[in-house]
N, C-alpha and C positions, 0 to 999 in steps of 0.2 A: 095411484102412485104419481107423485110429481116428478117431472123430468127437467133437468137443468143441463145446460152446456157445461157450466162450471159449478161444482158444489164445494163449498169451503166449510170444513168442520172446525169450529173455533171462531169466536167473534171478537178477537182482541186486535191489537195494533198491527200484527202481521196480516190478519185478514183484511183490515182496512187498506193497507199498502198494496196487497195483492189485487183487491177490487179496483183500485185506482189504476194500476198497471194494466189490468185486463181491459178496462174501459178505453184506455189509450189505443190498444191494439184491436179491440173488438167492441165497438160502441153498442152493438145490438144483442150480443149473446146473452142468454138467460143465466143470471148469476144468483145463486141462493146461498146464504150464509146461515149456518146452524150453530147457535151459541148457547152454552149452558147458563151464563149469567143473564139476568133480565135486562141488561143495559146494552145499548149499541156500543161499538168500539170507542175506546177512550185512551188517553195517555195515562200510563201508570206512574211514571216518575214524579209528577206533582203530588201524588198521594203522600209521599214521604219527604217532599221538598217544598215546592212553591206554595201549595195550599196552606201550609203552616206559617207562611210569611206574608199572608194577605192576598194572594192570588185567588180569584174567584173560581168557583167550581165550574162555571160555564166554559172556562178556557180549556178544559180537558177533552171536549168532544171533537171527533174527527170528521163529522159530516158524511159518514158512510151512507146515510139514508138519502142523500141527495144524488147518488150515483146511478139511480135506476136499477138497484139490486134489491132482492127480497131478503129481509132479516127475519129469521125465525128464531126468536130468543126464548130463553127459559126452557130449552130443550137440550138434552144430553144424548149424544150419539152412543149407542150401545152395541151395534153390530155392523160389520162391514163384510159384504160379499163381493169379492174381487171378480169372480166369474160373471155374476149377474150385474155387476157395476151398480150396487145399491148400498145405501146406508139406512139403518133403522134407528129411530130415536126412542127415548124412554116412554113415549106415549104410544108406541107401536106404529107410528107413521113411517112409511118407506119413501126414500128419495132415490131416483135413478139419475146417474150422471154420465157425462162423456169424459170429463176430466175432474179429478178429485184432488183437493189440497187439504192435507192434514196440518192444521195450524192449532193443535190442541194444547200447546203451552205446557204449563205445569201447575201443580197444586202444592200448597205449603207442607213441608215436612212437619209432622206433629210429634209431640212427646207421648209416651205410652201411658200417661196418666193425666188427670186433671179435666178430662172431658172438654167442655166448652167454656171453662172458667178463664182460659187464656184466649186472646184474640190473635189468631195466626195471620199476620198482616200481609195482605196481597191485593185485595179488591177494593173497589169503590165503596161497597157496603161495609167492609172492614174499616176503612177510613171514617165513614160517617158514624159508625158505632164508637170508634175510639174518640172522635172529636166530641161526641155527646158526653162520654163518660169522663174524659180527662180535662176537667176544668182547671182554672188557676188554683194552685195549692194542692191539687190531687196528688196522692202518692202512687207512682207508677213504677212497676217492676218490669224492665225490659229484659227478656231472655234472648241472648245471642249477641255476639260482638262483631258480626260480619257486616256485610253491605247494608242490609235492611235494618238490623239492630242498631248499628251505629248512627244511621240517619234518623231513625225514629227517636232514639234517645236524645239526640241533639235538638230535633224539632220540638219535642215535648218540653225540654228544659228551656228553650226559647219562649215557650208559652207558659212559663211560670209553674210548671209541674215540678214536683219533688221526685227526681228520677234516680232509680237504682238500676244499674246494668250489670248483668251476671252472665259469665261465659267461661267455658273450660280452658280456653287458650291463655297464654301468658299476657297477651295484649290485644287491644282493639285492632281488628283487621289483620290478625296474625296469619291468616291463611293466604293473604295477598302480599303483605308488606314485610320487609326485613325487621329484625328484632328491635333495632334502635328506634325505628319509627313507631312501632306499636307501643313501646315503653313511653315514648314522648306523647303519644295519643292518650294513654291512660292519664298522664298528668294534665294534659290539655283539657280533658273532660272534667277531671277533679277541680281544676281551676274555674270551671263553669258550674260548680256546685252539684255535679253528678257524682253519686256514690258508685265507684267503679269496683267491681268484685271479680278480678281475673282468677283463673285457675280454680273456678268454682262450678260445681255441678248442681243441678236441681233434682231433688228426689221425689217431691210431691207438690201438688197444688190443690188446696182445699178451701172451700168457702165456709166462713164462720160468720153468720149474720151479715152485716154490711161490709165485712172485710174479707179479702182473700189472703190466705197464708201460703207463702212460698217457702218450702223447707229445702235447705241446702245440704250439700254432702257433708258439711261439718256440723250438721244439726242446728245451725243457726236458722232463724225464721224471719222472713221479711214480711211485714204487714203492708198490704197494698190495697188501694181502692180499685186499681186496674192492673191487669197483667197482660202484656203484649209480647208475642214471640216472633222472632225472625230468624229461623234456623235453617234456611235454605228451602229449595223446592224439589219436588220429585216430578220428572217429566211424565206427561200423560201419554203413555205408549200402549195402554191396554187394548185400545181399538185396533191398532196396527198389529200388535203382537198376536192377538187372537185370530187375526186374518192371515198370519204366517209371514208377515213382513219383518225385515231385520230391525231389531230394537235393542242393541247394546248401548245402554246409557243414552237413550234417545232413538229417534228413527233415522237410520242411516240413509243419506242421500248422496248423489253424485254432484259434480260441480254445477249442474243445471237444475238441481232440486228434485230430480227423479228418484223414486224409491225402488231399490232392487233393479230388476231388469224390465220394469214396466214403463211404458210411455204415457200412461193415463193416470198415474198416481204420483203425487208430489207431496213434499213436506217442507215446512219452512218455520223459521223463528225459534223460540225457546226449545222446542221439542226436537229440532233437527240436528243431527250429528253430521257435519259437513266437512269436506276437505279444505283446509286452510292452506292455500298454495304458498303463501309467504313463509309459513312455518314448517311446511312439509309434514303435516300431521292432520288428523281429524280432530275436531273439537266441537263443543256445544257451547253456545253463548246465550246468556239470559238477560240481555240488556236492550235498551230502546233502539240504539243505532242498528243493531243486527236485525231486530224485528222489522224495522222500516226497510232497510236495504235488501235483506234477504226476501222479505215478502214481496217487495216491488219486483225484483228480478225473477223470482219464481212465478209470480203472477203473469209477468210478460211472457215467460217461456210456455206457460200453459196456453197462452193465446197465440202461439206461433213463433215467438222470438226464439233465438238460439244463442243465449248469452251465458258465459261462464261467470260464476261467482268468485271473483278474485279480490273482493273487498275484504280488508282486515278491520273488523268492527272495533269501535272504541266504547268506553263507558266513562261515566263521570259521577261525582258525588259532591254534596254540600254538607259540611260539618261545621256548624256555627259560622264563624267568619272566614273559614278556610274552605277551599275546594280543590278538586283535582280532576284531571283527565288521564285516562290510561288506555293503552293499546297494546295488543300482542299478548304474550304469555307472562302473567305475573305470578310467579311461583317462588316463595322465599327459599326453596331448596336450591334454586339456581344461585350462581355467583352474582353479586350485585356491585355496581359502581355507584356510590352515593356522592352527589355533588350538591351541597346544601349551603344556602345563604341564610344563616340563622336570624340576623337582624331583620331581614325583610320577610322571613317566613316563606321563602321560595326555594324550590329544589327540584332536581331531576334524579330519579333513580333508574338506572339501566340494568336490566336483567340479562345476564350473559350465559351462553353455553360454555363448554369446556375449551372451545377454541376462541373464546372471547368475542363471539358474534352476538349482536343484540337480538334478543328474543322478545323483549317487551320494554315498555317505558311507562313510568309513573311520573306525571308532570304535576307537581304540587304547587298550587297557586301560580302556575305558568300556563297561560291559555293562548291558543292560536298556533301551537307548534305540532299538532297531530300529524299533519301531512309530512313534515320533516322527519318525525319519529317513524312513520310508516316506511318512508324511503330508506331509512337506515336498516330497518328490519328486512325489507325486501332485497336490499343490496347484499346482505349476508356476508359482509366483510368484517374481519376482526378489527377491534378498536383498541386504542391505547388507554392511558390513565385519565383521559379527559374526552368527553363526547360533546360535541357541539350540536345541540338540537335547536334549530331556529335561530 
């Protein structure tokens, strides 16, 4: 049985950030990273952004293997014994730890049909497969109009694919954005020759020779060379849940990243449900900034620091020639204050509670104002009919 001072389950960006923080506080402690993917930690955002715009694949690697840590890749953790402080992988090997970090992330949500005919886009291997299949002129059906679906549809269209995007909501990004923006986004994509099918469900995916047929709720059929789906992720909580740890929509942690009442088990990144002090609520965030910042803080705390996670993470996206940054709680059910400069294509959308206190900001084609937006959320003061952000 191998023994490590620090055992990290999951080999993504959160694990990389934790390793770097551990090394700053403990240069010599034994660190073992157990990862299901065959790859060392890498950046995920370029898979649906920069790599489709000419960035080289070499740019995504994080250099975790230079930190003096052991990477045990292509292994899935299947059992956690809290009393014995051991983790068992799918090859039957056991690992003993002094401190454990669960950075297990999430897996793509799948449709109940179609098998592997659709690429459920999340990993480097998914990107490589899609890049191979989706050449210029290829017919691609993208299922899902949320964060990943909207990015992949734009990226494929920029690479001369014939793209159809299908989703059940009334507009692209409808689970984040107010209705007037989602309607405008539908038109924005159509003007880029994307066939946009809102308020449309998929009922089956079947292979017929060299073509994949996607049948819709209205019995229409889309003929595609490639089908790619981005319909959200499911947090990988099974290891924690089977061990009796709290797992309501993620693994519940305190402000220091500790799980439950234990001081030897931590969780961070996509899988962690953490207290967001600025919003006065618990939340789970599935984006790069949180993976880096939370992984870094929790790694430091594992190695003896005692720092609270008071950071309010942001996320960003690139959609053709437009882009946005967002921070806080983006929920279209909240009241919104929309301040838009149509000729320049720039705008700020403020999400407000019933007392008109800012809960979140969407900064469309406005960059460099995240700190000012965070300060307004943290201040918790009601705003008028105009909000100055930056």
